[in-house]
N, C-alpha and C positions, 0 to 999 in steps of 0.2 A: 649715707642717708637712710633714715628709718624706713623700712619697707612698708610698714602699715601706713605711715604718713603719705607715702607715694600712692598707695591704693586709695586712701581717703581723698586725696587731691584729685585722682583720676575720676572717682565717682562723683565728686562735687562738680567738676568741670563738665562731665558727660551729662549729668542731670540738669544742670543750670544752663548749659549751652554756650558758655563763654568763660574765658580765663578771668576776665574782669569781675564778673558776677561771683565766681567762686572765690577769687582773691578777696573781694569786699566782704563776703560772708565770714571769712577767716581772719580778716584784718591784716592781710599781708599784701605786698606788691604783686601785681600780675607776673612780673619777671620771676619771682620766687616760685609761683605756681607753675610757670613754664619750665623752669629748671627741673622741678620734680617730675613732670611728665616726660621730659627728655631723658632723665635718668632711668625712669621706669621702662620706657621703650628700648633704651640701650641695653638694659639688663635683660629684658625678655627677648630682644632680637626681633621684635615685630612692631609694625606701625599700628597703633591703637586709635589714633585720632587724625583726621585730615583738617588742618587748621588753615583758615584763610583770614583775611582782614574783616570779613563780614560774618562768618559763621564757622562753627565747629561741627564736623560730622564723624560719627563712629565708623570705623572700618568693620568688615565682617568679623575679624578677630576681636576687635574692640567691643562689639555688641555681646559676643559670647563671654568675654572676660568680665564685662560689667556685671552680669548676673552673678558670677562667682564672687566678685569683690563685694557686692552688696550683701550676699549671704555671709561671707567671712566677717565683715564689719559688724553685722547684726549679732553674729555668734559671739564675737569678742565683747561687744557691749553687754550682752546678756550674761556672759561669764563674769565680767567685772561687777555687774549689778548684784549677782547672786552672792558674791563675796562681800561687797561693800555694804549691801543693804542691812545685813545683820538683823537686828531687832527692829529696824525702822518699819513703821506701818505705812501701807499705801494710803494715799490721800489725794484730794483734788477731784477735778471733774473729768469724766471719761465720756467722749463722744464717739458713738458707734453707729455705723450704717450697714444695712443688709438688704437683699432683695425682699420684696414684700411677702411673698408666699413662704419662702424659706425662713425669713425672719420671724414671722408669726409663730411658726411651728418649732423652730430649732434655735432661735436666739432669744426672743422675748422671755420664754420660760426660764432661761438660765440667768437672766439679769438679776432677779431678786435673790437667787441662790448665791450669786457672786457677791452681792452686797451684804448678805448675811455673814460672809467670811471677812469682808472688808467694809465695815459700816462707815468709815470715814471717806469712802469714795462715793461721789454722786454720779449718776449716769443719765445721759440723753441717748435715746435710741431712735434712729431715723430709718424708716422702712420705705424703700422706693425701688421701683424696677428700672429707673434710669441709671446710667453709669455715673455715679457721683464723683466729682473731682475732690478726692480726699484732702490733698494738701491745700488746694485753693479754697475749699469750703470749711477748713478747720477741723476735720475729723481726725481722731487718733487712730482709728482702726476700722476696716471694713471686712465683712465676711462676704465672700463672693463664690459663686458656683460657676465652673467652666474654666476655659483656658485663660492664662494671664499674659496678655500681649504687651502690657505697659511695663517696660524695663526700668522706668524711673521709680517704681515702687518695689518694696521688699515684700515677698509673699512667703508664707509658711503653710505647707500642705497639711490640712487637718484630717481629711478622709477622702476616700474615693467616692465618686458618684457615677452611676450608670443610668442609661435610659432604657426602659423596657416597655414592650407592648403588653397591656393588661386588659382584662375584662372580667366580668363576674362569672362564676360557675354557671349561673342560670342562663346568661347570654350564650355561652359556649355550648351549653346543652341544647339550646334551641337552634343555633345557627351553625354549629360545628367549630372546629379549630383550624386556623390557617397553618399550613405546613411550611410555606415559604413566604417571603415578603410579597411576591407577586400575587399570592392568594388574597391579599388585603383588598384587592379590587372587588371581591365578592362580598365584602363585609361593610357594615356601617362603621366608619372611622370618625372619631371625634377629634377634630383638628383645630389648631389655632387659626383665626381668620387672617387674611392676607396682610392686614395692616399691623399684625403683631410680629413676634420674632420667629425663629425657625424658618427663615426664608428658604433655606436649602431643603427643607423637608425632614423626614424621619431617617435617621442614619442606621445602616446595617453593615455588618462585616461578613463577607462571604466565607463560610467555612470550607474545609477540604471537601471536594466532590459536590459542592452546591450546584443544583440545577434549577433553572427557572426562577432564580431569585429576583431577577429584574428583566425588564423588557430587553435590555441590552446587557448580556452577561458580562460581569467584570471578572477580574482575576482573583484567584484564591487569596484570602487575606485582605483584599481591597475593601475600603469603606465606600459604600454607595449610598445614594440618597433617593428616596421616593416621596412623592407628594400624594398620599392617599386622599380619597374624597369620601364624603358622606353627607347625609341630610342635615347635619348639625355642625356648626363651627362657632367659635367664640374667641374674643380677644383676651379673655381671662382664663388662665390655666386652672384656677381653683374651680371654676364652673365646669370645665371639662372633666375634672376629677370627680365632681359630684354627679355629673351625667353618667360617667363610667360606673360609679357605685350604684346608680339607679338601673343599671343593666341596659343602657341605650346604645352601647357599641364598644369598640376597642379604642383605647387611648394609648398614647406614647408618653409615659411619665417618668420622672426621676425616681430613683430608689429611695431618696430621702422622703419622698411624698407617699410612696405606696408600700414600702417594705413591711411596715407593721400590719397593713391590711392583707398582704400576701401571707404573712405568718399566721394571721387569724383566719385565713380561708375566705375572706370577703372578696379578694381578687385573686386571679390566677395569671401568672406570667406566661405569655406565649412567644414563640419564635426566639427562645433563649439562645439557641445555637447560632443565631444571626445577630445577637446583641453586639453593638459597637463597643470598642474599648472604652474604659471609663475615663472621664475627666476628673477634675479635683474640686474639693471644697477647701477654700483658702482663707486664712487671715491675712489681710493686706494692710500695710502701713507705710507712711512716707519714710524715706531714708533720714535717720537722725543719728547724731553722734552718740547721744545718751538717751536710750529709750526710757521713758518714764516708768517707774516701778508699777504703777497701776495698769499700764498698757501691757507690760510683760506678763503680769499676773493674770490679766484677762485672757491673753492668748494661751497661756499655759492651762488655764481653767477650762476653756472650751475644747482645747485639744484633748485633754484628759477625758472630758465627757464624751466627745465624739468617738474616742478610741475605746471606750468601755465596752466589754462584750455584751451584745444584745441591745445596745442603745438604740440603733435604728429600727429595731423590730418592736420596741416597747412603746412607741408613741403613736 
């Protein structure tokens, strides 16, 4: 039995939640799909799925294996497309979604440049801070910042993103510079309001020998969370960014938002020794057997731009 076909069948059943749905999508009998899964589990020597008459559940090993399978299938599809595409031009309509703030700054400016290279592609860009159902709402690709919990989607890491405490040089000259996260209690901190995200607060990683980092000292290397306070908060991160640039306090912002201003000397990063590990910036798309050329080219395009030396410091 073809190994790749087994993997494709496993991904199809796992993401659709039933043998029948996966079999209907491929146009085969459910029994055939079941035999493929049995053969895969027998070959691997592990149970990947728990199958009952009502539902299918991934085992722990199945969840881990699903991510690898999705990546392998996407890589094979891309490899085939790169060979078979030849001189074929990308065409058709590309629907993209991204978070509002990040999208305005790092996706929207790239869309006209992409179309200049591929004029037969039309593009719709949706900017929204809600988590868009990519497959359900008909999007080809999403750009997302943060961890990727949804294993039914395929994700490609574009770049790293860190969160830093920043302030203007003038503010730090007037009020001093915090040496540990606990010192933030003495400063005006610009925070998201309680009805926004970041419900856990600002994240910090305790370096070796850190003292006084939190009210309750954590272990070395542990990520801890604080909820600083200040006279100003807002539900809009862009407003916090502007208040920070105006010298009104210390903000906790993403490097994609402030790195250019740090490079220009408009903002200064503080507590860098306590910065939490980076999360990622991802291109995310639904699992498909044949990824459209326009989608693959868009993903390659933004990955190249985000990986260019100095890109994040130039905007």
